[in-house]
ROROLUM-670744 format. One record per residue (C-alpha): residue in three letters; x, y, z. Coordinates in steps of 0.5 Angstrom, whole numbers, padded with zeros to 4 digits. Example, Ala and Ser with C-alpha at 12.3 -4.5 7.8 and 13.67 -1.06 7.14 Angstrom:
# ROROLUM-670744
<rest ala | u 0025 | v -0009 | w 0016> $
<rest ser | u 0027 | v -0002 | w 0014> $
This chain:
# ROROLUM-670744
<rest unk | u 0128 | v 0007 | w -0305> $
<rest unk | u 0132 | v 0011 | w -0309> $
<rest unk | u 0140 | v 0010 | w -0308> $
<rest unk | u 0140 | v 0018 | w -0306> $
<rest unk | u 0135 | v 0017 | w -0300> $
<rest unk | u 0138 | v 0010 | w -0298> $
<rest unk | u 0144 | v 0014 | w -0296> $
<rest unk | u 0141 | v 0020 | w -0293> $
<rest unk | u 0143 | v 0019 | w -0286> $
<rest unk | u 0147 | v 0025 | w -0284> $
<rest unk | u 0144 | v 0031 | w -0282> $
<rest unk | u 0141 | v 0036 | w -0287> $
<rest unk | u 0146 | v 0042 | w -0288> $
<rest unk | u 0152 | v 0039 | w -0287> $
<rest unk | u 0158 | v 0038 | w -0292> $
<rest unk | u 0161 | v 0032 | w -0289> $
<rest unk | u 0168 | v 0034 | w -0293> $
<rest unk | u 0172 | v 0038 | w -0288> $
<rest unk | u 0176 | v 0036 | w -0282> $
<rest unk | u 0172 | v 0032 | w -0277> $
<rest unk | u 0172 | v 0026 | w -0273> $
<rest unk | u 0166 | v 0021 | w -0274> $
<rest unk | u 0163 | v 0015 | w -0270> $
<rest unk | u 0161 | v 0010 | w -0275> $
<rest unk | u 0157 | v 0004 | w -0274> $
<rest unk | u 0156 | v -0002 | w -0279> $
<rest unk | u 0151 | v -0008 | w -0277> $
<rest unk | u 0150 | v -0015 | w -0279> $
<rest unk | u 0142 | v -0014 | w -0281> $
<rest unk | u 0141 | v -0021 | w -0278> $
<rest unk | u 0145 | v -0020 | w -0272> $
<rest unk | u 0148 | v -0027 | w -0274> $
<rest unk | u 0155 | v -0027 | w -0271> $
<rest unk | u 0159 | v -0027 | w -0277> $
<rest unk | u 0165 | v -0024 | w -0275> $
<rest unk | u 0167 | v -0028 | w -0269> $
<rest unk | u 0165 | v -0031 | w -0262> $
<rest unk | u 0166 | v -0027 | w -0255> $
<rest unk | u 0170 | v -0031 | w -0250> $
<rest unk | u 0171 | v -0029 | w -0243> $
<rest unk | u 0177 | v -0032 | w -0240> $
<rest unk | u 0176 | v -0034 | w -0232> $
<rest unk | u 0168 | v -0032 | w -0233> $
<rest unk | u 0171 | v -0025 | w -0232> $
<rest unk | u 0168 | v -0020 | w -0237> $
<rest unk | u 0174 | v -0015 | w -0236> $
<rest unk | u 0178 | v -0020 | w -0240> $
<rest unk | u 0172 | v -0021 | w -0245> $
<rest unk | u 0175 | v -0021 | w -0252> $
<rest unk | u 0172 | v -0023 | w -0259> $
<rest unk | u 0176 | v -0028 | w -0263> $
<rest unk | u 0175 | v -0027 | w -0270> $
<rest unk | u 0173 | v -0031 | w -0276> $
<rest unk | u 0176 | v -0031 | w -0283> $
<rest unk | u 0171 | v -0026 | w -0285> $
<rest unk | u 0172 | v -0022 | w -0279> $
<rest unk | u 0179 | v -0021 | w -0280> $
<rest unk | u 0178 | v -0019 | w -0288> $
<rest unk | u 0173 | v -0014 | w -0285> $
<rest unk | u 0178 | v -0011 | w -0281> $
<rest unk | u 0183 | v -0011 | w -0287> $
<rest unk | u 0178 | v -0007 | w -0291> $
<rest unk | u 0179 | v -0002 | w -0286> $
<rest unk | u 0186 | v -0001 | w -0288> $
<rest unk | u 0185 | v -0001 | w -0295> $
<rest unk | u 0180 | v 0004 | w -0294> $
<rest unk | u 0186 | v 0008 | w -0291> $
<rest unk | u 0190 | v 0007 | w -0296> $
<rest unk | u 0185 | v 0010 | w -0301> $
<rest unk | u 0184 | v 0016 | w -0297> $
<rest unk | u 0191 | v 0018 | w -0293> $
<rest unk | u 0187 | v 0024 | w -0290> $
<rest unk | u 0183 | v 0019 | w -0286> $
<rest unk | u 0186 | v 0016 | w -0279> $
<rest unk | u 0182 | v 0010 | w -0275> $
<rest unk | u 0183 | v 0013 | w -0268> $
<rest unk | u 0179 | v 0007 | w -0265> $
<rest unk | u 0175 | v 0001 | w -0268> $
<rest unk | u 0172 | v -0005 | w -0265> $
<rest unk | u 0170 | v -0011 | w -0269> $
<rest unk | u 0164 | v -0015 | w -0265> $
<rest unk | u 0161 | v -0021 | w -0267> $
<rest unk | u 0155 | v -0018 | w -0271> $
<rest unk | u 0157 | v -0011 | w -0272> $
<rest unk | u 0163 | v -0006 | w -0273> $
<rest unk | u 0165 | v 0001 | w -0269> $
<rest unk | u 0170 | v 0006 | w -0271> $
<rest unk | u 0172 | v 0013 | w -0269> $
<rest unk | u 0175 | v 0016 | w -0276> $
<rest unk | u 0179 | v 0022 | w -0276> $
<rest unk | u 0179 | v 0026 | w -0283> $
<rest unk | u 0185 | v 0030 | w -0282> $
<rest unk | u 0184 | v 0035 | w -0288> $
<rest unk | u 0179 | v 0037 | w -0293> $
<rest unk | u 0177 | v 0031 | w -0298> $
<rest unk | u 0174 | v 0032 | w -0305> $
<rest unk | u 0169 | v 0027 | w -0303> $
<rest unk | u 0165 | v 0026 | w -0297> $
<rest unk | u 0165 | v 0022 | w -0291> $
<rest unk | u 0159 | v 0019 | w -0293> $
<rest unk | u 0162 | v 0017 | w -0300> $
<rest unk | u 0168 | v 0014 | w -0296> $
<rest unk | u 0164 | v 0009 | w -0292> $
<rest unk | u 0160 | v 0007 | w -0298> $
<rest unk | u 0166 | v 0005 | w -0301> $
<rest unk | u 0168 | v 0001 | w -0295> $
<rest unk | u 0161 | v -0002 | w -0295> $
<rest unk | u 0161 | v -0004 | w -0302> $
<rest unk | u 0168 | v -0007 | w -0301> $
<rest unk | u 0166 | v -0011 | w -0295> $
<rest unk | u 0160 | v -0013 | w -0299> $
<rest unk | u 0165 | v -0017 | w -0304> $
<rest unk | u 0168 | v -0020 | w -0298> $
<rest unk | u 0161 | v -0023 | w -0296> $
<rest unk | u 0160 | v -0026 | w -0303> $
<rest unk | u 0167 | v -0029 | w -0304> $
<rest unk | u 0166 | v -0032 | w -0297> $
<rest unk | u 0159 | v -0035 | w -0299> $
<rest unk | u 0162 | v -0038 | w -0305> $
<rest unk | u 0168 | v -0041 | w -0301> $
<rest unk | u 0163 | v -0044 | w -0296> $
<rest unk | u 0158 | v -0046 | w -0301> $
<rest unk | u 0164 | v -0050 | w -0305> $
<rest unk | u 0166 | v -0053 | w -0299> $
<rest unk | u 0160 | v -0056 | w -0296> $
<rest unk | u 0158 | v -0058 | w -0303> $
<rest unk | u 0164 | v -0062 | w -0304> $
<rest unk | u 0163 | v -0065 | w -0297> $
<rest unk | u 0156 | v -0067 | w -0300> $
<rest unk | u 0159 | v -0070 | w -0306> $
<rest unk | u 0164 | v -0074 | w -0302> $
<rest unk | u 0159 | v -0077 | w -0298> $
<rest unk | u 0155 | v -0079 | w -0304> $
<rest unk | u 0150 | v -0074 | w -0305> $
<rest unk | u 0149 | v -0071 | w -0311> $
<rest unk | u 0145 | v -0065 | w -0308> $
<rest unk | u 0148 | v -0058 | w -0307> $
<rest unk | u 0147 | v -0053 | w -0302> $
<rest unk | u 0148 | v -0046 | w -0299> $
<rest unk | u 0147 | v -0048 | w -0292> $
<rest unk | u 0152 | v -0044 | w -0288> $
<rest unk | u 0153 | v -0039 | w -0293> $
<rest unk | u 0153 | v -0032 | w -0291> $
<rest unk | u 0147 | v -0027 | w -0293> $
<rest unk | u 0150 | v -0021 | w -0297> $
<rest unk | u 0150 | v -0015 | w -0296> $
<rest unk | u 0154 | v -0017 | w -0290> $
<rest unk | u 0152 | v -0010 | w -0287> $
<rest unk | u 0146 | v -0006 | w -0287> $
<rest unk | u 0145 | v -0001 | w -0292> $
<rest unk | u 0144 | v 0005 | w -0287> $
<rest unk | u 0150 | v 0006 | w -0283> $
<rest unk | u 0150 | v 0010 | w -0277> $
<rest unk | u 0155 | v 0016 | w -0277> $
<rest unk | u 0155 | v 0022 | w -0273> $
<rest unk | u 0160 | v 0027 | w -0272> $
<rest unk | u 0163 | v 0028 | w -0265> $
<rest unk | u 0164 | v 0036 | w -0264> $
<rest unk | u 0162 | v 0037 | w -0257> $
<rest unk | u 0168 | v 0037 | w -0251> $
<rest unk | u 0169 | v 0031 | w -0248> $
<rest unk | u 0165 | v 0027 | w -0253> $
<rest unk | u 0171 | v 0024 | w -0257> $
<rest unk | u 0174 | v 0021 | w -0251> $
<rest unk | u 0168 | v 0018 | w -0248> $
<rest unk | u 0167 | v 0015 | w -0255> $
<rest unk | u 0173 | v 0012 | w -0255> $
<rest unk | u 0172 | v 0009 | w -0249> $
<rest unk | u 0165 | v 0006 | w -0251> $
<rest unk | u 0168 | v 0003 | w -0257> $
<rest unk | u 0174 | v 0000 | w -0253> $
<rest unk | u 0169 | v -0003 | w -0247> $
<rest unk | u 0164 | v -0006 | w -0252> $
<rest unk | u 0167 | v -0013 | w -0251> $
<rest unk | u 0166 | v -0012 | w -0243> $
<rest unk | u 0159 | v -0009 | w -0244> $
<rest unk | u 0157 | v -0015 | w -0248> $
<rest unk | u 0160 | v -0020 | w -0243> $
<rest unk | u 0156 | v -0017 | w -0237> $
<rest unk | u 0150 | v -0016 | w -0241> $
<rest unk | u 0150 | v -0024 | w -0242> $
<rest unk | u 0152 | v -0025 | w -0235> $
<rest unk | u 0146 | v -0021 | w -0233> $
<rest unk | u 0141 | v -0021 | w -0238> $
<rest unk | u 0135 | v -0019 | w -0234> $
<rest unk | u 0138 | v -0012 | w -0232> $
<rest unk | u 0139 | v -0010 | w -0240> $
<rest unk | u 0133 | v -0013 | w -0243> $
<rest unk | u 0128 | v -0008 | w -0245> $
<rest unk | u 0121 | v -0010 | w -0242> $
<rest unk | u 0115 | v -0007 | w -0245> $
<rest unk | u 0108 | v -0005 | w -0242> $
<rest unk | u 0111 | v -0003 | w -0235> $
<rest unk | u 0104 | v 0000 | w -0232> $
<rest unk | u 0105 | v 0005 | w -0226> $
<rest unk | u 0098 | v 0009 | w -0225> $
<rest unk | u 0094 | v 0010 | w -0231> $
<rest unk | u 0101 | v 0010 | w -0236> $
<rest unk | u 0105 | v 0005 | w -0239> $
<rest unk | u 0112 | v 0005 | w -0240> $
<rest unk | u 0118 | v 0001 | w -0243> $
<rest unk | u 0124 | v 0000 | w -0238> $
<rest unk | u 0131 | v -0003 | w -0237> $
<rest unk | u 0134 | v -0004 | w -0231> $
<rest unk | u 0132 | v -0007 | w -0224> $
<rest unk | u 0124 | v -0007 | w -0224> $
<rest unk | u 0124 | v -0009 | w -0217> $
<rest unk | u 0125 | v -0002 | w -0215> $
<rest unk | u 0118 | v 0000 | w -0216> $
<rest unk | u 0117 | v -0005 | w -0210> $
<rest unk | u 0121 | v 0000 | w -0205> $
<rest unk | u 0117 | v 0004 | w -0200> $
<rest unk | u 0119 | v 0011 | w -0201> $
<rest unk | u 0120 | v 0015 | w -0207> $
<rest unk | u 0121 | v 0023 | w -0208> $
<rest unk | u 0122 | v 0027 | w -0215> $
<rest unk | u 0128 | v 0031 | w -0216> $
<rest unk | u 0126 | v 0037 | w -0220> $
<rest unk | u 0130 | v 0044 | w -0219> $
<rest unk | u 0126 | v 0049 | w -0220> $
<rest unk | u 0128 | v 0055 | w -0225> $
<rest unk | u 0127 | v 0060 | w -0219> $
<rest unk | u 0132 | v 0057 | w -0215> $
<rest unk | u 0137 | v 0057 | w -0221> $
<rest unk | u 0135 | v 0064 | w -0222> $
<rest unk | u 0137 | v 0066 | w -0215> $
<rest unk | u 0143 | v 0062 | w -0215> $
<rest unk | u 0145 | v 0066 | w -0221> $
<rest unk | u 0144 | v 0073 | w -0218> $
<rest unk | u 0149 | v 0070 | w -0212> $
<rest unk | u 0144 | v 0067 | w -0207> $
<rest unk | u 0145 | v 0060 | w -0208> $
<rest unk | u 0143 | v 0057 | w -0201> $
<rest unk | u 0136 | v 0055 | w -0203> $
<rest unk | u 0139 | v 0051 | w -0209> $
<rest unk | u 0145 | v 0048 | w -0205> $
<rest unk | u 0140 | v 0046 | w -0200> $
<rest unk | u 0135 | v 0043 | w -0204> $
<rest unk | u 0141 | v 0038 | w -0208> $
<rest unk | u 0143 | v 0036 | w -0201> $
<rest unk | u 0136 | v 0034 | w -0199> $
<rest unk | u 0136 | v 0030 | w -0205> $
<rest unk | u 0142 | v 0026 | w -0203> $
<rest unk | u 0140 | v 0026 | w -0196> $
<rest unk | u 0134 | v 0022 | w -0198> $
<rest unk | u 0137 | v 0017 | w -0202> $
<rest unk | u 0142 | v 0016 | w -0197> $
<rest unk | u 0136 | v 0014 | w -0192> $
<rest unk | u 0133 | v 0009 | w -0197> $
<rest unk | u 0129 | v 0014 | w -0201> $
<rest unk | u 0129 | v 0012 | w -0209> $
<rest unk | u 0130 | v 0019 | w -0213> $
<rest unk | u 0126 | v 0019 | w -0219> $
<rest unk | u 0127 | v 0024 | w -0225> $
<rest unk | u 0129 | v 0026 | w -0232> $
<rest unk | u 0135 | v 0029 | w -0229> $
<rest unk | u 0135 | v 0034 | w -0235> $
<rest unk | u 0138 | v 0040 | w -0232> $
<rest unk | u 0146 | v 0041 | w -0230> $
<rest unk | u 0144 | v 0041 | w -0223> $
<rest unk | u 0139 | v 0035 | w -0223> $
<rest unk | u 0145 | v 0031 | w -0227> $
<rest unk | u 0150 | v 0033 | w -0221> $
<rest unk | u 0145 | v 0030 | w -0216> $
<rest unk | u 0145 | v 0024 | w -0221> $
<rest unk | u 0152 | v 0024 | w -0221> $
<rest unk | u 0152 | v 0023 | w -0213> $
<rest unk | u 0147 | v 0018 | w -0213> $
<rest unk | u 0152 | v 0014 | w -0218> $
<rest unk | u 0158 | v 0015 | w -0214> $
<rest unk | u 0155 | v 0013 | w -0208> $
<rest unk | u 0151 | v 0007 | w -0211> $
<rest unk | u 0144 | v 0009 | w -0209> $
<rest unk | u 0138 | v 0006 | w -0213> $
<rest unk | u 0134 | v 0011 | w -0217> $
<rest unk | u 0129 | v 0012 | w -0223> $
<rest unk | u 0131 | v 0015 | w -0229> $
<rest unk | u 0126 | v 0018 | w -0234> $
<rest unk | u 0128 | v 0019 | w -0241> $
<rest unk | u 0125 | v 0022 | w -0247> $
<rest unk | u 0126 | v 0017 | w -0252> $
<rest unk | u 0125 | v 0010 | w -0252> $
<rest unk | u 0129 | v 0004 | w -0253> $
<rest unk | u 0132 | v 0001 | w -0259> $
<rest unk | u 0133 | v -0006 | w -0260> $
<rest unk | u 0140 | v -0009 | w -0257> $
<rest unk | u 0140 | v -0002 | w -0253> $
<rest unk | u 0145 | v -0001 | w -0247> $
<rest unk | u 0146 | v 0004 | w -0243> $
<rest unk | u 0153 | v 0008 | w -0243> $
<rest unk | u 0159 | v 0009 | w -0238> $
<rest unk | u 0157 | v 0009 | w -0231> $
<rest unk | u 0150 | v 0008 | w -0232> $
<rest unk | u 0152 | v 0001 | w -0235> $
<rest unk | u 0156 | v -0001 | w -0229> $
<rest unk | u 0150 | v 0001 | w -0225> $
<rest unk | u 0145 | v -0003 | w -0229> $
<rest unk | u 0150 | v -0009 | w -0228> $
<rest unk | u 0149 | v -0008 | w -0221> $
<rest unk | u 0141 | v -0007 | w -0221> $
<rest unk | u 0141 | v 0000 | w -0218> $
<rest unk | u 0137 | v 0004 | w -0223> $
<rest unk | u 0131 | v 0003 | w -0227> $
<rest unk | u 0131 | v 0007 | w -0234> $
<rest unk | u 0123 | v 0009 | w -0236> $
<rest unk | u 0121 | v 0012 | w -0242> $
<rest unk | u 0113 | v 0013 | w -0244> $
<rest unk | u 0115 | v 0014 | w -0251> $
<rest unk | u 0117 | v 0009 | w -0257> $
<rest unk | u 0124 | v 0010 | w -0260> $
<rest unk | u 0125 | v 0015 | w -0265> $
<rest unk | u 0132 | v 0014 | w -0269> $
<rest unk | u 0132 | v 0021 | w -0272> $
<rest unk | u 0131 | v 0024 | w -0265> $
<rest unk | u 0136 | v 0029 | w -0263> $
<rest unk | u 0134 | v 0034 | w -0258> $
<rest unk | u 0129 | v 0034 | w -0252> $
<rest unk | u 0123 | v 0039 | w -0253> $
<rest unk | u 0121 | v 0044 | w -0247> $
<rest unk | u 0114 | v 0041 | w -0247> $
<rest unk | u 0118 | v 0034 | w -0246> $
<rest unk | u 0122 | v 0036 | w -0240> $
<rest unk | u 0115 | v 0039 | w -0237> $
<rest unk | u 0112 | v 0032 | w -0238> $
<rest unk | u 0117 | v 0028 | w -0236> $
<rest unk | u 0118 | v 0032 | w -0229> $
<rest unk | u 0110 | v 0031 | w -0228> $
<rest unk | u 0111 | v 0024 | w -0229> $
<rest unk | u 0116 | v 0023 | w -0224> $
<rest unk | u 0112 | v 0027 | w -0219> $
<rest unk | u 0106 | v 0022 | w -0221> $
<rest unk | u 0110 | v 0016 | w -0220> $
<rest unk | u 0112 | v 0018 | w -0213> $
<rest unk | u 0105 | v 0019 | w -0211> $
<rest unk | u 0102 | v 0013 | w -0214> $
<rest unk | u 0107 | v 0008 | w -0212> $
């Protein structure tokens, strides 16, 4: 692959040189815990932290080297995990280069660190072998480099509330990993969940499919249009009915796309009711839900289903997909 294409991860038509805030993720391709170990004092995931290796400390130091080279860049938040790095970066004024080039420079600096650590580890192991009477050399224990994948994930944070949510997400990474390790069944991607004549991938509590009662949540456009004209009684009654059903033990099923449907799901989360969420994208490796949905998964309350494979380039849900998912929600309620 040509170098230009190798680094073409940003959306088309964006300059990436101006003032902005970005979320950057760089991952160890092999997912080996090169940077540290997760520790959980007293078995409490809220106390989880990552104890860094020497390489992990060097990777963090390289972030500050990057900031010295580019004084218009501030690191608002970062978290080094055993096998990846999250950073929230603020570009405070227009740069001569792009954020893409900055992150690439960081990647190259870390690559040199990986090579140096590989040589250091191999030298130590070979010295030990020689001292033990062996003449053979080895590179056992050395690091494969580049340390990070050559296609970092980077996206701008531009919507209201997105920055605070991302900072919290980065801060909570150790706690979330600890929770996943304590309850792996609720976070493992399960393939081929067959409901009727359709197959889904899922994350969460599959046992919900054994419950006795299901109902869809689907706010119709006519309800919303009447509410906009001042007659919101039908809409309010419908949403209240959905919540009452959940309180009575009915599992509510929906993609929860519209703002009113999302409001229903928020009540289900707050009141800790089980529900099924249909999503328009599949599950990447090492998928984990975010925020309140993550906590609900840890408690075994939701089941998240997708009829489609994961698409890393997907940005927006189409109207056709909305219609299809709403149809699947009603289909699931009829077939279970």
